DRENVOKOL-844973 format. One line per field, with one value per residue: x, y, z of N, C-alpha, C in turn. Coordinates in steps of 0.1 Angstrom, whole numbers, plus 5000, padded with zeros to 4 digits. Example, Ala and Ser with C-alpha at 12.3 -4.5 7.8 and 13.67 -1.06 7.14 Angstrom:
n.px c(5132  5128)
n.py c(4943  4978)
n.pz c(5078  5071)
ca.px c(5123  5137)
ca.py c(4955  4989)
ca.pz c(5078  5071)
c.px c(5132  5129)
c.py c(4967  5000)
c.pz c(5078  5079)
This chain:
n.px c(6680  6695  6710  6695  6713  6730  6714  6710  6736  6739  6721  6734  6757  6747  6736  6759  6766  6760  6783  6798  6781  6782  6809  6809  6792  6809  6826  6812  6808  6806  6785  6768  6749  6740  6712  6707  6725  6713  6690  6700  6713  6692  6676  6695  6697  6671  6660  6639  6613  6582  6577  6564  6570  6598  6598  6588  6608  6629  6619  6609  6588  6568  6574  6601  6613  6607  6624  6649  6649  6645  6670  6689  6679  6683  6710  6712  6713  6692  6662  6629  6599  6566  6543  6531  6509  6496  6492  6495  6515  6551  6578  6609  6642  6676  6702  6728  6748  6740  6744  6772  6778  6768  6786  6810  6805  6803  6829  6843  6832  6839  6867  6871  6862  6880  6904  6900  6894  6915  6930  6912  6901  6890  6871  6862  6850  6831  6815  6805  6790  6771  6758  6748  6730  6713  6703  6690  6670  6656  6647  6633  6610  6607  6591  6567  6555  6550  6557  6567  6568)
n.py c(7963  7933  7924  7901  7882  7879  7866  7842  7832  7829  7808  7788  7785  7778  7753  7738  7734  7709  7694  7702  7694  7667  7663  7669  7648  7626  7629  7620  7596  7560  7549  7569  7581  7607  7614  7606  7623  7647  7646  7645  7670  7688  7683  7691  7718  7729  7717  7694  7677  7668  7640  7648  7675  7673  7659  7679  7699  7685  7682  7660  7630  7613  7585  7583  7600  7584  7562  7574  7583  7559  7547  7564  7562  7535  7535  7548  7576  7593  7597  7585  7596  7594  7619  7642  7657  7644  7612  7595  7605  7610  7624  7636  7636  7646  7624  7622  7608  7613  7641  7641  7629  7648  7669  7657  7654  7681  7690  7676  7687  7714  7712  7702  7724  7744  7733  7733  7760  7775  7796  7817  7847  7857  7876  7870  7844  7852  7870  7852  7834  7853  7861  7837  7831  7852  7847  7823  7833  7851  7835  7815  7789  7774  7753  7755  7781  7795  7823  7835  7842)
n.pz c(5830  5819  5787  5763  5754  5776  5794  5780  5780  5808  5812  5798  5814  5839  5832  5830  5855  5865  5863  5885  5906  5902  5908  5935  5944  5940  5961  5983  6009  6003  6017  6020  5998  5974  5978  6004  6017  6011  6026  6052  6052  6049  6072  6091  6085  6087  6109  6129  6112  6095  6073  6049  6046  6042  6018  6002  6004  5993  5967  5955  5951  5977  5978  5969  5988  6011  6007  6008  6035  6049  6043  6057  6083  6088  6092  6115  6115  6116  6136  6138  6150  6165  6155  6177  6171  6151  6150  6129  6114  6111  6129  6119  6129  6133  6146  6171  6158  6131  6130  6132  6108  6090  6096  6087  6059  6053  6058  6039  6015  6018  6018  5992  5976  5985  5976  5947  5942  5950  5939  5940  5955  5988  5985  5959  5963  5982  5966  5947  5963  5973  5949  5939  5960  5956  5931  5935  5953  5936  5915  5927  5932  5903  5894  5906  5903  5874  5861  5839  5803)
ca.px c(6678  6706  6707  6690  6724  6735  6705  6713  6749  6736  6714  6745  6766  6740  6735  6772  6768  6759  6796  6801  6773  6788  6821  6805  6787  6820  6832  6804  6812  6797  6773  6759  6747  6735  6699  6709  6732  6704  6681  6708  6716  6679  6673  6705  6695  6657  6655  6630  6601  6575  6582  6558  6578  6611  6596  6586  6621  6637  6613  6606  6576  6569  6581  6616  6617  6607  6636  6661  6647  6648  6685  6696  6674  6689  6724  6712  6716  6680  6652  6615  6590  6553  6540  6521  6497  6490  6499  6498  6527  6563  6587  6622  6653  6690  6707  6742  6756  6737  6751  6786  6779  6767  6799  6820  6801  6806  6844  6847  6828  6847  6880  6870  6861  6892  6914  6897  6893  6926  6934  6901  6902  6879  6860  6856  6841  6819  6806  6798  6780  6760  6751  6740  6718  6704  6697  6680  6658  6649  6640  6624  6606  6601  6582  6553  6549  6556  6552  6573  6560)
ca.py c(7949  7928  7919  7887  7873  7876  7855  7830  7827  7824  7795  7778  7784  7770  7739  7731  7732  7695  7688  7706  7685  7653  7663  7668  7635  7617  7631  7613  7582  7551  7546  7581  7587  7621  7615  7606  7635  7658  7644  7650  7684  7696  7682  7699  7732  7733  7711  7683  7680  7657  7635  7655  7687  7669  7656  7692  7705  7677  7683  7646  7624  7606  7572  7586  7605  7573  7554  7581  7583  7545  7545  7572  7557  7522  7538  7555  7590  7600  7590  7588  7594  7598  7633  7644  7664  7635  7600  7588  7611  7608  7636  7632  7645  7640  7618  7627  7602  7621  7654  7638  7626  7661  7676  7651  7658  7696  7691  7671  7697  7726  7708  7702  7738  7750  7728  7738  7775  7780  7809  7827  7855  7857  7884  7862  7834  7859  7874  7840  7831  7863  7861  7824  7833  7862  7840  7814  7840  7857  7825  7808  7775  7775  7742  7758  7793  7799  7837  7840  7838)
ca.pz c(5826  5810  5773  5762  5752  5789  5800  5773  5786  5821  5811  5795  5826  5849  5827  5832  5870  5867  5865  5899  5914  5901  5916  5949  5946  5941  5975  5993  6012  5996  6026  6021  5985  5974  5983  6019  6021  6010  6037  6064  6051  6051  6086  6098  6082  6091  6121  6128  6103  6089  6060  6038  6045  6037  6004  5995  6003  5983  5954  5950  5957  5990  5977  5969  6001  6020  6005  6014  6049  6054  6042  6068  6095  6090  6096  6128  6114  6120  6143  6134  6162  6162  6156  6187  6166  6142  6153  6117  6108  6119  6129  6116  6135  6133  6158  6172  6147  6119  6131  6129  6093  6084  6098  6078  6046  6052  6057  6025  6005  6020  6013  5977  5971  5989  5966  5933  5941  5958  5933  5942  5967  5997  5979  5948  5968  5988  5956  5941  5973  5973  5937  5939  5969  5950  5920  5941  5958  5925  5906  5935  5927  5890  5891  5911  5898  5861  5858  5827  5791)
c.px c(6689  6701  6703  6702  6731  6727  6708  6726  6747  6730  6725  6754  6759  6738  6748  6775  6766  6773  6801  6794  6778  6801  6819  6800  6798  6828  6825  6809  6802  6784  6764  6758  6741  6721  6699  6715  6722  6694  6688  6710  6703  6675  6682  6701  6681  6653  6645  6618  6594  6580  6576  6566  6592  6609  6595  6600  6630  6632  6612  6594  6579  6576  6596  6620  6617  6619  6648  6660  6650  6663  6692  6691  6681  6704  6724  6715  6704  6671  6638  6607  6576  6551  6529  6508  6489  6497  6502  6511  6539  6571  6601  6632  6666  6694  6722  6751  6753  6744  6766  6788  6777  6780  6810  6817  6805  6821  6848  6844  6837  6861  6881  6870  6874  6904  6912  6896  6904  6932  6924  6904  6889  6867  6854  6846  6828  6810  6798  6787  6768  6752  6743  6728  6708  6696  6686  6667  6650  6641  6630  6622  6599  6591  6568  6547  6556  6550  6559  6566  6563)
c.py c(7945  7925  7905  7878  7870  7865  7842  7824  7822  7810  7784  7775  7775  7755  7731  7729  7717  7689  7691  7696  7671  7652  7662  7654  7624  7618  7623  7599  7572  7548  7558  7587  7601  7623  7615  7618  7647  7658  7650  7665  7693  7695  7690  7714  7737  7727  7700  7687  7667  7653  7643  7668  7684  7666  7669  7699  7698  7678  7670  7641  7616  7593  7574  7590  7593  7564  7560  7581  7569  7543  7552  7567  7544  7524  7545  7570  7599  7591  7595  7586  7599  7613  7635  7650  7654  7622  7592  7592  7608  7621  7630  7641  7638  7634  7624  7621  7609  7634  7652  7636  7639  7669  7670  7654  7673  7698  7686  7681  7709  7724  7708  7716  7745  7746  7734  7753  7781  7793  7820  7834  7853  7865  7877  7852  7841  7864  7863  7836  7840  7863  7848  7825  7842  7855  7831  7821  7846  7847  7818  7794  7776  7764  7746  7770  7797  7813  7843  7835  7824)
c.pz c(5816  5796  5773  5761  5766  5796  5793  5778  5800  5821  5807  5807  5836  5845  5830  5847  5874  5870  5879  5908  5913  5908  5930  5953  5948  5954  5986  5996  6006  6004  6026  6007  5986  5980  5998  6024  6021  6022  6050  6064  6054  6066  6095  6097  6088  6104  6119  6119  6100  6076  6048  6036  6038  6022  5996  5993  5993  5969  5947  5957  5970  5989  5976  5982  6011  6019  6011  6029  6055  6054  6054  6081  6098  6095  6109  6127  6117  6129  6138  6146  6158  6164  6167  6182  6156  6143  6140  6111  6117  6118  6128  6122  6134  6147  6160  6161  6133  6119  6127  6114  6086  6084  6088  6064  6043  6051  6044  6014  6006  6015  5998  5971  5974  5979  5952  5932  5949  5952  5934  5955  5975  5991  5967  5953  5975  5977  5949  5951  5973  5961  5935  5948  5963  5938  5925  5946  5947  5917  5914  5930  5914  5887  5896  5904  5885  5857  5846  5815  5786)
């Protein structure tokens, strides 16, 4: 187990990641703010889903999710169709235009990282990816299960 000071430094480093997120947000086209980009990204990653599942993945309430979904639906990036198992619910899925938007967002993000991390080796980037994935898996969803003192 690492020393407590290591965990304190980790907390400081993670709190500064907001600057990275803000940099990523500045890359987004004006018509696709960060909430919309998150909706598109999650639908791309997990496939079609109900609004309730999307709200859970976004970690926001249904009213916020509804606004994001309305925004991307108005632009033709997703379609909403009745859920065959529950006609009151809607299934959300990306349209071809939505897939193209996801591809564009991915290109912008990759280009930004390539520019700012140009002096990093492939191994450096690979290690960061692996460690961030490990951190995410180890911490899980802290809002739901607080198992620490």
